[in-house]
C-alpha atoms as a printed R data frame, in Angstrom:
    type eleno elety resid chain resno       x      y        z
1   ATOM     1    CA   UNK     A     1  22.956 45.705  -86.009
2   ATOM     2    CA   UNK     A     2  22.049 48.262  -88.626
3   ATOM     3    CA   UNK     A     3  20.646 51.635  -87.751
4   ATOM     4    CA   UNK     A     4  17.617 52.861  -89.636
5   ATOM     5    CA   UNK     A     5  17.482 56.235  -91.242
6   ATOM     6    CA   UNK     A     6  14.781 58.306  -92.826
7   ATOM     7    CA   UNK     A     7  14.667 59.663  -96.372
8   ATOM     8    CA   UNK     A     8  11.273 61.282  -96.967
9   ATOM     9    CA   UNK     A     9   8.796 58.534  -96.050
10  ATOM    10    CA   UNK     A    10  11.335 55.752  -96.652
11  ATOM    11    CA   UNK     A    11  13.574 54.287  -93.984
12  ATOM    12    CA   UNK     A    12  16.832 52.800  -95.241
13  ATOM    13    CA   UNK     A    13  19.371 50.739  -93.306
14  ATOM    14    CA   UNK     A    14  22.947 51.732  -92.647
15  ATOM    15    CA   UNK     A    15  25.613 49.291  -93.935
16  ATOM    16    CA   UNK     A    16  26.613 46.513  -91.556
17  ATOM    17    CA   UNK     A    17  29.775 45.064  -93.083
18  ATOM    18    CA   UNK     A    18  33.111 46.548  -92.081
19  ATOM    19    CA   UNK     A    19  34.189 47.293  -95.657
20  ATOM    20    CA   UNK     A    20  30.908 48.910  -96.660
21  ATOM    21    CA   UNK     A    21  30.759 50.909  -93.422
22  ATOM    22    CA   UNK     A    22  34.202 52.282  -94.273
23  ATOM    23    CA   UNK     A    23  33.153 53.075  -97.840
24  ATOM    24    CA   UNK     A    24  29.996 54.883  -96.734
25  ATOM    25    CA   UNK     A    25  31.629 56.786  -93.860
26  ATOM    26    CA   UNK     A    26  31.262 60.554  -94.230
27  ATOM    27    CA   UNK     A    27  33.952 61.590  -91.745
28  ATOM    28    CA   UNK     A    28  34.420 62.059  -88.030
29  ATOM    29    CA   UNK     A    29  32.331 64.359  -85.868
30  ATOM    30    CA   UNK     A    30  29.198 64.179  -88.018
31  ATOM    31    CA   UNK     A    31  25.984 64.046  -85.929
32  ATOM    32    CA   UNK     A    32  24.230 60.708  -86.101
33  ATOM    33    CA   UNK     A    33  21.023 62.034  -87.619
34  ATOM    34    CA   UNK     A    34  22.985 63.655  -90.456
35  ATOM    35    CA   UNK     A    35  25.207 60.605  -90.888
36  ATOM    36    CA   UNK     A    36  22.276 58.283  -91.416
37  ATOM    37    CA   UNK     A    37  20.419 60.761  -93.628
38  ATOM    38    CA   UNK     A    38  23.317 60.781  -96.113
39  ATOM    39    CA   UNK     A    39  22.879 57.073  -96.842
40  ATOM    40    CA   UNK     A    40  19.528 57.687  -98.514
41  ATOM    41    CA   UNK     A    41  21.206 59.906 -101.119
42  ATOM    42    CA   UNK     A    42  23.246 56.920 -102.360
43  ATOM    43    CA   UNK     A    43  20.092 55.235 -103.620
44  ATOM    44    CA   UNK     A    44  19.185 58.213 -105.756
45  ATOM    45    CA   UNK     A    45  16.095 58.378 -107.920
46  ATOM    46    CA   UNK     A    46  14.924 55.654 -110.264
47  ATOM    47    CA   UNK     A    47  14.985 57.762 -113.494
48  ATOM    48    CA   UNK     A    48  18.583 58.929 -112.923
49  ATOM    49    CA   UNK     A    49  19.664 55.390 -112.066
50  ATOM    50    CA   UNK     A    50  18.036 53.912 -115.178
51  ATOM    51    CA   UNK     A    51  19.630 56.608 -117.344
52  ATOM    52    CA   UNK     A    52  23.089 55.680 -116.057
53  ATOM    53    CA   UNK     A    53  22.771 51.949 -116.624
54  ATOM    54    CA   UNK     A    54  21.220 52.414 -120.068
55  ATOM    55    CA   UNK     A    55  24.227 54.480 -121.096
56  ATOM    56    CA   UNK     A    56  26.773 51.852 -120.097
57  ATOM    57    CA   UNK     A    57  24.694 49.020 -121.562
58  ATOM    58    CA   UNK     A    58  24.342 50.804 -124.909
59  ATOM    59    CA   UNK     A    59  28.068 51.551 -125.068
60  ATOM    60    CA   UNK     A    60  28.995 47.951 -124.227
61  ATOM    61    CA   UNK     A    61  26.463 46.600 -126.726
62  ATOM    62    CA   UNK     A    62  27.632 48.915 -129.536
63  ATOM    63    CA   UNK     A    63  31.314 48.083 -129.075
64  ATOM    64    CA   UNK     A    64  30.566 44.359 -128.790
65  ATOM    65    CA   UNK     A    65  28.529 44.483 -131.991
66  ATOM    66    CA   UNK     A    66  31.495 46.154 -133.693
67  ATOM    67    CA   UNK     A    67  34.042 43.669 -132.283
68  ATOM    68    CA   UNK     A    68  32.288 40.473 -131.103
69  ATOM    69    CA   UNK     A    69  35.400 38.999 -129.472
70  ATOM    70    CA   UNK     A    70  35.287 36.954 -126.226
71  ATOM    71    CA   UNK     A    71  36.630 39.919 -124.225
72  ATOM    72    CA   UNK     A    72  33.857 42.255 -125.360
73  ATOM    73    CA   UNK     A    73  31.150 39.589 -125.133
74  ATOM    74    CA   UNK     A    74  32.245 38.923 -121.543
75  ATOM    75    CA   UNK     A    75  32.102 42.679 -120.831
76  ATOM    76    CA   UNK     A    76  28.577 42.979 -122.221
77  ATOM    77    CA   UNK     A    77  27.427 39.946 -120.228
78  ATOM    78    CA   UNK     A    78  29.013 41.405 -117.080
79  ATOM    79    CA   UNK     A    79  27.292 44.764 -117.668
80  ATOM    80    CA   UNK     A    80  23.917 43.112 -118.154
81  ATOM    81    CA   UNK     A    81  24.306 41.008 -115.004
82  ATOM    82    CA   UNK     A    82  25.469 43.916 -112.813
83  ATOM    83    CA   UNK     A    83  22.904 46.407 -114.098
84  ATOM    84    CA   UNK     A    84  20.009 43.950 -113.810
85  ATOM    85    CA   UNK     A    85  21.040 43.055 -110.258
86  ATOM    86    CA   UNK     A    86  21.479 46.704 -109.278
87  ATOM    87    CA   UNK     A    87  18.025 47.548 -110.630
88  ATOM    88    CA   UNK     A    88  16.451 44.643 -108.733
89  ATOM    89    CA   UNK     A    89  18.247 45.646 -105.529
90  ATOM    90    CA   UNK     A    90  17.166 49.274 -105.893
91  ATOM    91    CA   UNK     A    91  13.511 48.346 -106.442
92  ATOM    92    CA   UNK     A    92  13.578 45.912 -103.509
93  ATOM    93    CA   UNK     A    93  15.294 48.492 -101.287
94  ATOM    94    CA   UNK     A    94  12.671 51.134 -102.074
95  ATOM    95    CA   UNK     A    95   9.856 48.705 -101.268
96  ATOM    96    CA   UNK     A    96  11.499 47.580  -98.052
97  ATOM    97    CA   UNK     A    97  12.186 51.186  -97.081
98  ATOM    98    CA   UNK     A    98   8.530 52.127  -97.503
99  ATOM    99    CA   UNK     A    99   7.538 49.142  -95.352
100 ATOM   100    CA   UNK     A   100  10.233 50.081  -92.773
101 ATOM   101    CA   UNK     A   101  11.991 46.753  -93.268
102 ATOM   102    CA   UNK     A   102  15.807 46.242  -93.476
103 ATOM   103    CA   UNK     A   103  17.226 47.307  -96.835
104 ATOM   104    CA   UNK     A   104  20.158 45.685  -98.727
105 ATOM   105    CA   UNK     A   105  22.458 48.681  -98.376
106 ATOM   106    CA   UNK     A   106  25.646 46.580  -98.216
107 ATOM   107    CA   UNK     A   107  24.784 44.829 -101.470
108 ATOM   108    CA   UNK     A   108  23.918 48.148 -103.106
109 ATOM   109    CA   UNK     A   109  27.349 49.556 -102.244
110 ATOM   110    CA   UNK     A   110  29.197 46.447 -103.456
111 ATOM   111    CA   UNK     A   111  27.280 46.503 -106.744
112 ATOM   112    CA   UNK     A   112  28.171 50.181 -107.199
113 ATOM   113    CA   UNK     A   113  31.852 49.253 -106.910
114 ATOM   114    CA   UNK     A   114  31.378 46.335 -109.326
115 ATOM   115    CA   UNK     A   115  29.626 48.553 -111.859
116 ATOM   116    CA   UNK     A   116  32.490 51.063 -111.786
117 ATOM   117    CA   UNK     A   117  34.978 48.229 -112.251
118 ATOM   118    CA   UNK     A   118  33.031 46.994 -115.269
119 ATOM   119    CA   UNK     A   119  33.115 50.472 -116.860
120 ATOM   120    CA   UNK     A   120  36.884 50.622 -116.304
121 ATOM   121    CA   UNK     A   121  37.336 47.119 -117.719
122 ATOM   122    CA   UNK     A   122  35.543 48.155 -120.905
123 ATOM   123    CA   UNK     A   123  37.821 51.176 -121.333
124 ATOM   124    CA   UNK     A   124  40.908 49.002 -120.727
125 ATOM   125    CA   UNK     A   125  40.114 46.335 -123.315
126 ATOM   126    CA   UNK     A   126  38.958 48.915 -125.842
127 ATOM   127    CA   UNK     A   127  42.319 50.688 -125.651
128 ATOM   128    CA   UNK     A   128  44.206 47.383 -125.725
129 ATOM   129    CA   UNK     A   129  42.636 46.329 -129.051
130 ATOM   130    CA   UNK     A   130  43.865 49.405 -130.873
131 ATOM   131    CA   UNK     A   131  40.374 50.067 -132.251
132 ATOM   132    CA   UNK     A   132  40.320 53.838 -131.760
133 ATOM   133    CA   UNK     A   133  36.617 54.200 -132.493
134 ATOM   134    CA   UNK     A   134  35.784 51.705 -129.742
135 ATOM   135    CA   UNK     A   135  38.459 53.176 -127.447
136 ATOM   136    CA   UNK     A   136  37.119 56.703 -127.915
137 ATOM   137    CA   UNK     A   137  33.548 55.625 -127.202
138 ATOM   138    CA   UNK     A   138  34.532 53.626 -124.108
139 ATOM   139    CA   UNK     A   139  36.777 56.357 -122.688
140 ATOM   140    CA   UNK     A   140  34.232 59.122 -123.295
141 ATOM   141    CA   UNK     A   141  31.608 56.970 -121.570
142 ATOM   142    CA   UNK     A   142  33.940 56.324 -118.618
143 ATOM   143    CA   UNK     A   143  34.727 60.039 -118.302
144 ATOM   144    CA   UNK     A   144  31.037 60.902 -118.374
145 ATOM   145    CA   UNK     A   145  30.370 58.325 -115.685
146 ATOM   146    CA   UNK     A   146  33.005 59.929 -113.454
147 ATOM   147    CA   UNK     A   147  31.088 63.207 -113.524
148 ATOM   148    CA   UNK     A   148  27.854 61.421 -112.675
149 ATOM   149    CA   UNK     A   149  29.526 59.462 -109.881
150 ATOM   150    CA   UNK     A   150  30.973 62.626 -108.356
151 ATOM   151    CA   UNK     A   151  27.685 64.524 -108.265
152 ATOM   152    CA   UNK     A   152  25.505 61.536 -107.326
153 ATOM   153    CA   UNK     A   153  27.562 59.794 -104.637
154 ATOM   154    CA   UNK     A   154  29.447 62.552 -102.818
155 ATOM   155    CA   UNK     A   155  27.373 61.781  -99.717
156 ATOM   156    CA   UNK     A   156  29.968 59.018  -99.221
157 ATOM   157    CA   UNK     A   157  33.270 60.502 -100.510
158 ATOM   158    CA   UNK     A   158  35.284 57.314  -99.994
159 ATOM   159    CA   UNK     A   159  32.833 55.338 -102.102
160 ATOM   160    CA   UNK     A   160  32.854 58.138 -104.641
161 ATOM   161    CA   UNK     A   161  36.666 58.144 -104.858
162 ATOM   162    CA   UNK     A   162  36.833 54.361 -105.235
163 ATOM   163    CA   UNK     A   163  34.252 54.413 -108.043
164 ATOM   164    CA   UNK     A   164  36.098 57.210 -109.864
165 ATOM   165    CA   UNK     A   165  39.412 55.344 -109.743
166 ATOM   166    CA   UNK     A   166  37.842 52.068 -110.905
167 ATOM   167    CA   UNK     A   167  35.952 53.743 -113.757
168 ATOM   168    CA   UNK     A   168  38.753 55.770 -115.323
169 ATOM   169    CA   UNK     A   169  41.936 54.460 -113.704
170 ATOM   170    CA   UNK     A   170  42.219 51.418 -116.056
171 ATOM   171    CA   UNK     A   171  42.796 53.783 -118.987
172 ATOM   172    CA   UNK     A   172  46.354 54.250 -117.733
173 ATOM   173    CA   UNK     A   173  47.454 50.606 -118.227
174 ATOM   174    CA   UNK     A   174  45.268 50.556 -121.354
175 ATOM   175    CA   UNK     A   175  47.323 53.395 -122.829
176 ATOM   176    CA   UNK     A   176  50.515 51.469 -122.067
177 ATOM   177    CA   UNK     A   177  49.195 48.332 -123.776
178 ATOM   178    CA   UNK     A   178  48.120 50.381 -126.810
179 ATOM   179    CA   UNK     A   179  51.804 51.159 -127.460
180 ATOM   180    CA   UNK     A   180  51.044 54.599 -128.861
181 ATOM   181    CA   UNK     A   181  53.587 57.236 -127.665
182 ATOM   182    CA   UNK     A   182  50.986 60.006 -127.783
183 ATOM   183    CA   UNK     A   183  48.771 58.067 -125.373
184 ATOM   184    CA   UNK     A   184  51.476 58.306 -122.708
185 ATOM   185    CA   UNK     A   185  50.096 61.743 -121.904
186 ATOM   186    CA   UNK     A   186  47.372 59.847 -120.018
187 ATOM   187    CA   UNK     A   187  49.998 58.864 -117.420
188 ATOM   188    CA   UNK     A   188  50.048 62.532 -116.369
189 ATOM   189    CA   UNK     A   189  46.559 63.650 -117.252
190 ATOM   190    CA   UNK     A   190  44.421 60.891 -115.748
191 ATOM   191    CA   UNK     A   191  45.986 60.820 -112.239
192 ATOM   192    CA   UNK     A   192  45.532 64.579 -111.927
193 ATOM   193    CA   UNK     A   193  41.939 64.302 -113.149
194 ATOM   194    CA   UNK     A   194  41.177 61.463 -110.727
195 ATOM   195    CA   UNK     A   195  42.725 63.405 -107.848
196 ATOM   196    CA   UNK     A   196  40.780 66.575 -108.726
197 ATOM   197    CA   UNK     A   197  37.446 64.762 -108.991
198 ATOM   198    CA   UNK     A   198  38.031 62.838 -105.758
199 ATOM   199    CA   UNK     A   199  38.927 66.066 -103.957
200 ATOM   200    CA   UNK     A   200  35.753 67.599 -105.381
201 ATOM   201    CA   UNK     A   201  33.755 64.733 -103.835
202 ATOM   202    CA   UNK     A   202  35.203 65.429 -100.400
203 ATOM   203    CA   UNK     A   203  34.651 69.172 -100.766
204 ATOM   204    CA   UNK     A   204  31.043 68.704 -101.875
205 ATOM   205    CA   UNK     A   205  30.540 66.323  -98.969
206 ATOM   206    CA   UNK     A   206  31.802 68.913  -96.473
207 ATOM   207    CA   UNK     A   207  29.557 71.556  -98.026
208 ATOM   208    CA   UNK     A   208  26.545 69.238  -97.852
209 ATOM   209    CA   UNK     A   209  27.198 68.371  -94.215
210 ATOM   210    CA   UNK     A   210  27.638 72.045  -93.327
211 ATOM   211    CA   UNK     A   211  24.323 72.826  -95.024
212 ATOM   212    CA   UNK     A   212  22.596 69.957  -93.234
213 ATOM   213    CA   UNK     A   213  24.033 71.102  -89.906
214 ATOM   214    CA   UNK     A   214  22.663 74.598  -90.508
215 ATOM   215    CA   UNK     A   215  19.262 73.238  -91.500
216 ATOM   216    CA   UNK     A   216  19.293 70.978  -88.448
217 ATOM   217    CA   UNK     A   217  20.116 73.868  -86.115
218 ATOM   218    CA   UNK     A   218  17.530 76.122  -87.761
219 ATOM   219    CA   UNK     A   219  14.959 73.364  -87.446
220 ATOM   220    CA   UNK     A   220  15.783 72.911  -83.773
221 ATOM   221    CA   UNK     A   221  15.493 76.642  -83.141
222 ATOM   222    CA   UNK     A   222  12.208 76.760  -85.017
223 ATOM   223    CA   UNK     A   223  10.726 73.958  -82.895
224 ATOM   224    CA   UNK     A   224  12.403 74.513  -79.519
225 ATOM   225    CA   UNK     A   225  12.374 77.171  -76.857
226 ATOM   226    CA   UNK     A   226  15.782 78.847  -76.658
227 ATOM   227    CA   UNK     A   227  15.747 79.378  -72.887
228 ATOM   228    CA   UNK     A   228  14.655 75.952  -71.635
229 ATOM   229    CA   UNK     A   229  15.437 73.683  -74.583
230 ATOM   230    CA   UNK     A   230  11.882 72.324  -74.487
231 ATOM   231    CA   UNK     A   231   9.683 72.199  -77.563
232 ATOM   232    CA   UNK     A   232   8.001 75.500  -78.388
233 ATOM   233    CA   UNK     A   233   4.411 75.986  -79.568
234 ATOM   234    CA   UNK     A   234   5.253 75.066  -83.173
235 ATOM   235    CA   UNK     A   235   7.096 71.924  -82.092
236 ATOM   236    CA   UNK     A   236   4.260 70.900  -79.778
237 ATOM   237    CA   UNK     A   237   1.548 71.426  -82.389
238 ATOM   238    CA   UNK     A   238   3.560 69.536  -84.976
239 ATOM   239    CA   UNK     A   239   4.103 66.563  -82.653
240 ATOM   240    CA   UNK     A   240   0.471 66.610  -81.548
241 ATOM   241    CA   UNK     A   241  -0.818 66.701  -85.111
242 ATOM   242    CA   UNK     A   242   1.490 63.845  -86.117
243 ATOM   243    CA   UNK     A   243   0.195 61.652  -83.307
244 ATOM   244    CA   UNK     A   244  -3.424 62.539  -83.929
245 ATOM   245    CA   UNK     A   245  -3.139 61.904  -87.683
246 ATOM   246    CA   UNK     A   246  -1.663 58.408  -87.439
247 ATOM   247    CA   UNK     A   247  -3.725 55.794  -89.309
248 ATOM   248    CA   UNK     A   248  -6.163 53.755  -87.255
249 ATOM   249    CA   UNK     A   249  -7.550 54.463  -83.826
250 ATOM   250    CA   UNK     A   250  -6.303 57.628  -82.114
251 ATOM   251    CA   UNK     A   251  -4.064 56.602  -79.233
252 ATOM   252    CA   UNK     A   252  -5.147 57.641  -75.762
253 ATOM   253    CA   UNK     A   253  -3.030 60.518  -74.499
254 ATOM   254    CA   UNK     A   254  -3.248 63.475  -72.182
255 ATOM   255    CA   UNK     A   255  -2.399 67.108  -72.747
256 ATOM   256    CA   UNK     A   256  -1.486 68.884  -69.511
257 ATOM   257    CA   UNK     A   257  -1.544 72.696  -69.731
258 ATOM   258    CA   UNK     A   258   0.601 74.241  -66.951
259 ATOM   259    CA   UNK     A   259   0.707 77.824  -65.700
260 ATOM   260    CA   UNK     A   260   2.989 79.040  -62.914
261 ATOM   261    CA   UNK     A   261   1.294 80.813  -59.992
262 ATOM   262    CA   UNK     A   262   2.916 84.004  -58.673
263 ATOM   263    CA   UNK     A   263   5.717 83.967  -61.254
264 ATOM   264    CA   UNK     A   264   5.251 87.673  -61.971
265 ATOM   265    CA   UNK     A   265   6.108 88.429  -58.355
266 ATOM   266    CA   UNK     A   266   9.465 86.673  -58.791
267 ATOM   267    CA   UNK     A   267  10.262 88.769  -61.860
268 ATOM   268    CA   UNK     A   268   9.185 91.982  -60.151
269 ATOM   269    CA   UNK     A   269  11.091 91.255  -56.931
270 ATOM   270    CA   UNK     A   270  14.274 89.570  -58.143
271 ATOM   271    CA   UNK     A   271  14.556 90.650  -61.775
272 ATOM   272    CA   UNK     A   272  14.176 88.954  -65.123
273 ATOM   273    CA   UNK     A   273  17.517 87.117  -64.888
274 ATOM   274    CA   UNK     A   274  16.302 85.373  -61.743
275 ATOM   275    CA   UNK     A   275  12.997 84.670  -63.472
276 ATOM   276    CA   UNK     A   276  14.831 83.036  -66.365
277 ATOM   277    CA   UNK     A   277  16.822 80.853  -63.970
278 ATOM   278    CA   UNK     A   278  13.580 79.811  -62.310
279 ATOM   279    CA   UNK     A   279  12.027 78.884  -65.674
280 ATOM   280    CA   UNK     A   280  15.083 76.770  -66.498
281 ATOM   281    CA   UNK     A   281  14.742 75.016  -63.149
282 ATOM   282    CA   UNK     A   282  11.057 74.388  -63.784
283 ATOM   283    CA   UNK     A   283  11.946 72.754  -67.101
284 ATOM   284    CA   UNK     A   284  14.522 70.532  -65.389
285 ATOM   285    CA   UNK     A   285  12.019 69.408  -62.764
286 ATOM   286    CA   UNK     A   286   9.505 68.626  -65.508
287 ATOM   287    CA   UNK     A   287  12.055 66.502  -67.350
288 ATOM   288    CA   UNK     A   288  12.726 64.537  -64.172
289 ATOM   289    CA   UNK     A   289   9.094 63.404  -64.025
290 ATOM   290    CA   UNK     A   290   8.614 62.488  -67.678
291 ATOM   291    CA   UNK     A   291   8.261 58.983  -69.034
292 ATOM   292    CA   UNK     A   292   9.669 57.772  -72.338
293 ATOM   293    CA   UNK     A   293   7.496 59.175  -75.119
294 ATOM   294    CA   UNK     A   294   6.294 62.228  -73.173
295 ATOM   295    CA   UNK     A   295   6.886 65.619  -74.799
296 ATOM   296    CA   UNK     A   296   7.407 68.766  -72.685
297 ATOM   297    CA   UNK     A   297   6.958 72.212  -74.214
298 ATOM   298    CA   UNK     A   298   7.095 75.865  -73.228
299 ATOM   299    CA   UNK     A   299   4.512 77.980  -75.011
300 ATOM   300    CA   UNK     A   300   5.929 81.283  -73.804
301 ATOM   301    CA   UNK     A   301   6.140 83.269  -70.582
302 ATOM   302    CA   UNK     A   302   5.278 80.961  -67.683
303 ATOM   303    CA   UNK     A   303   3.051 78.596  -69.692
304 ATOM   304    CA   UNK     A   304   4.132 74.994  -70.247
305 ATOM   305    CA   UNK     A   305   2.529 71.884  -71.727
306 ATOM   306    CA   UNK     A   306   3.245 68.189  -71.328
307 ATOM   307    CA   UNK     A   307   1.973 65.742  -73.926
308 ATOM   308    CA   UNK     A   308   1.736 62.371  -72.189
309 ATOM   309    CA   UNK     A   309   1.234 59.430  -74.570
310 ATOM   310    CA   UNK     A   310  -0.557 56.244  -73.530
311 ATOM   311    CA   UNK     A   311  -1.960 57.933  -70.453
312 ATOM   312    CA   UNK     A   312  -5.397 57.407  -68.896
313 ATOM   313    CA   UNK     A   313  -7.336 60.235  -67.268
314 ATOM   314    CA   UNK     A   314  -6.534 58.854  -63.798
315 ATOM   315    CA   UNK     A   315  -2.835 58.631  -64.600
316 ATOM   316    CA   UNK     A   316  -2.906 62.147  -66.067
317 ATOM   317    CA   UNK     A   317  -4.464 63.550  -62.894
318 ATOM   318    CA   UNK     A   318  -1.890 61.774  -60.745
319 ATOM   319    CA   UNK     A   319   0.864 63.126  -62.990
320 ATOM   320    CA   UNK     A   320  -0.567 66.641  -62.711
321 ATOM   321    CA   UNK     A   321  -0.474 66.531  -58.908
322 ATOM   322    CA   UNK     A   322   3.114 65.245  -58.970
323 ATOM   323    CA   UNK     A   323   4.055 68.197  -61.158
324 ATOM   324    CA   UNK     A   324   2.351 70.584  -58.727
325 ATOM   325    CA   UNK     A   325   4.310 69.099  -55.829
326 ATOM   326    CA   UNK     A   326   7.677 69.068  -57.611
327 ATOM   327    CA   UNK     A   327   7.440 72.531  -59.152
328 ATOM   328    CA   UNK     A   328   6.049 74.015  -55.945
329 ATOM   329    CA   UNK     A   329   9.230 73.217  -53.990
330 ATOM   330    CA   UNK     A   330  11.576 76.175  -53.191
331 ATOM   331    CA   UNK     A   331  14.057 77.421  -55.824
332 ATOM   332    CA   UNK     A   332  17.577 78.680  -55.261
333 ATOM   333    CA   UNK     A   333  17.988 81.800  -57.390
334 ATOM   334    CA   UNK     A   334  21.615 82.379  -56.413
335 ATOM   335    CA   UNK     A   335  23.294 84.842  -54.030
336 ATOM   336    CA   UNK     A   336  21.395 83.348  -51.122
337 ATOM   337    CA   UNK     A   337  18.026 84.174  -52.689
338 ATOM   338    CA   UNK     A   338  15.198 81.650  -52.836
339 ATOM   339    CA   UNK     A   339  11.618 81.753  -54.082
340 ATOM   340    CA   UNK     A   340   8.517 79.590  -54.213
341 ATOM   341    CA   UNK     A   341   5.822 79.451  -56.832
342 ATOM   342    CA   UNK     A   342   2.704 77.431  -57.367
343 ATOM   343    CA   UNK     A   343   1.415 75.544  -60.383
344 ATOM   344    CA   UNK     A   344  -2.038 75.187  -61.890
345 ATOM   345    CA   UNK     A   345  -2.760 72.345  -64.298
346 ATOM   346    CA   UNK     A   346  -5.528 71.822  -66.843
347 ATOM   347    CA   UNK     A   347  -5.933 68.419  -68.488
348 ATOM   348    CA   UNK     A   348  -7.533 67.416  -71.797
349 ATOM   349    CA   UNK     A   349  -7.698 63.851  -73.076
350 ATOM   350    CA   UNK     A   350  -7.476 62.620  -76.662
351 ATOM   351    CA   UNK     A   351  -9.692 61.611  -78.310
352 ATOM   352    CA   UNK     A   352 -12.325 62.398  -75.642
353 ATOM   353    CA   UNK     A   353 -11.865 66.172  -75.725
354 ATOM   354    CA   UNK     A   354 -10.766 66.530  -79.332
355 ATOM   355    CA   UNK     A   355  -9.140 64.937  -82.335
356 ATOM   356    CA   UNK     A   356  -7.280 68.055  -83.448
357 ATOM   357    CA   UNK     A   357  -4.464 69.977  -81.797
358 ATOM   358    CA   UNK     A   358  -6.453 73.219  -81.520
359 ATOM   359    CA   UNK     A   359  -9.393 71.446  -79.857
360 ATOM   360    CA   UNK     A   360  -7.199 69.778  -77.241
361 ATOM   361    CA   UNK     A   361  -5.331 72.983  -76.475
362 ATOM   362    CA   UNK     A   362  -8.597 74.888  -76.025
363 ATOM   363    CA   UNK     A   363 -10.040 72.198  -73.758
364 ATOM   364    CA   UNK     A   364  -6.888 72.020  -71.622
365 ATOM   365    CA   UNK     A   365  -6.685 75.827  -71.480
366 ATOM   366    CA   UNK     A   366 -10.281 75.983  -70.291
367 ATOM   367    CA   UNK     A   367  -9.553 73.420  -67.566
368 ATOM   368    CA   UNK     A   368  -6.466 75.429  -66.578
369 ATOM   369    CA   UNK     A   369  -8.556 78.559  -66.231
370 ATOM   370    CA   UNK     A   370 -10.898 76.653  -63.912
371 ATOM   371    CA   UNK     A   371  -7.933 75.596  -61.771
372 ATOM   372    CA   UNK     A   372  -6.783 79.219  -61.606
373 ATOM   373    CA   UNK     A   373 -10.285 80.431  -60.780
374 ATOM   374    CA   UNK     A   374 -10.494 77.921  -57.933
375 ATOM   375    CA   UNK     A   375  -7.430 79.444  -56.280
376 ATOM   376    CA   UNK     A   376  -4.405 77.984  -58.078
377 ATOM   377    CA   UNK     A   377  -2.073 75.114  -57.209
378 ATOM   378    CA   UNK     A   378  -4.758 72.726  -58.412
379 ATOM   379    CA   UNK     A   379  -5.216 70.155  -61.136
380 ATOM   380    CA   UNK     A   380  -8.455 70.170  -63.115
381 ATOM   381    CA   UNK     A   381  -9.594 67.991  -66.007
382 ATOM   382    CA   UNK     A   382 -11.754 69.228  -68.868
383 ATOM   383    CA   UNK     A   383 -15.344 68.008  -68.864
384 ATOM   384    CA   UNK     A   384 -18.114 67.887  -71.428
385 ATOM   385    CA   UNK     A   385 -19.638 71.198  -70.336
386 ATOM   386    CA   UNK     A   386 -16.283 72.904  -69.747
387 ATOM   387    CA   UNK     A   387 -16.744 75.502  -72.477
388 ATOM   388    CA   UNK     A   388 -20.242 76.393  -71.288
389 ATOM   389    CA   UNK     A   389 -18.975 76.919  -67.744
390 ATOM   390    CA   UNK     A   390 -16.028 78.884  -69.121
391 ATOM   391    CA   UNK     A   391 -18.319 81.348  -70.896
392 ATOM   392    CA   UNK     A   392 -20.240 81.816  -67.645
393 ATOM   393    CA   UNK     A   393 -17.024 82.462  -65.708
394 ATOM   394    CA   UNK     A   394 -15.783 84.913  -68.328
395 ATOM   395    CA   UNK     A   395 -18.992 86.890  -68.049
396 ATOM   396    CA   UNK     A   396 -18.357 87.289  -64.294
397 ATOM   397    CA   UNK     A   397 -14.689 88.165  -64.505
398 ATOM   398    CA   UNK     A   398 -12.654 90.711  -66.439
399 ATOM   399    CA   UNK     A   399  -9.330 89.162  -65.470
400 ATOM   400    CA   UNK     A   400  -6.546 88.781  -68.016
401 ATOM   401    CA   UNK     A   401  -6.743 84.956  -68.070
402 ATOM   402    CA   UNK     A   402 -10.442 85.218  -68.953
403 ATOM   403    CA   UNK     A   403  -9.735 87.623  -71.786
404 ATOM   404    CA   UNK     A   404  -6.967 85.354  -73.040
405 ATOM   405    CA   UNK     A   405  -9.311 82.351  -73.186
406 ATOM   406    CA   UNK     A   406 -12.041 84.385  -74.828
407 ATOM   407    CA   UNK     A   407  -9.637 85.540  -77.510
408 ATOM   408    CA   UNK     A   408  -8.562 81.951  -78.149
């Protein structure tokens, strides 16, 4: 079964055949998300692709017009058939990718190999005829194609190497057939050139993967909390906005805003290292209660959020109380030290309490403040008049949570 991958808004399929999987392989130890992302680069852009096939078609047509022999006519016909098929496959693949349907990646790779073989065949027969005008044009075209192949297909270095050898390698037997002593220099020049360009493909591939790894790690750090590994505020908001902006009806989901009770006492009594261990344990207990599709996040300090997709208000409340029970159990802080904390939970529902991330966070934060005001270790859901009641509570209290909500 093929594995889908994403390239911008398009989703392409990984190759399924053994030979094409080998050709497209980018090496061992490459993370799966990077491995599949590299496949999209092999499709390239439509203007660059059309420029490449027009070049080879024009060269084949010009040489055939100069020498309309069966060998050259067959080459031109082969070029037309391969290029037309490649163009049709590329257009179909792009349409399928946009519709998130399987794409003909195996066929695209095989046609790339065939196209390179056709370029090499043209150089071979041009040299064999002894027509040095045709031979020069064909060989220059093949050499130019090698440069394009190297810089367009190095996402798959094995494919790149095979295409380079097929495009320019046939000039070696062509030079032998030409029976020109000076052409024997190609026996030394071309192998070194092919080796250098193939090595360049592998080097460029390693550089690309290293860059993608760095971008991947930077992206993870930008969207995840370093201590707990949960999503951070940016990652949560991004995920929330993506779900809320999906076409059609907004799916029902709950946003649970969590705040630890008495966490400051743990930090003050046992130190920040113990507090960090407790936060890590809280994150682990949260993960143990999540369903597939739920997103946990740490917003900072002792504030957490769980985005629960496909969740009714009753299920969200039940989930909130389970979190209170699980997180309220004792924690082993090491060296025979234990601690207990409480948990307050505020719940907002989408789309009832908002259709934007900021609205849902404000509604859940207001419900959380109500749970705190009621004594903590409680689960409260936002209601229609939550903000009005919040303003009234703020006017009666100068506590830090009240000031924090007012500022928000």
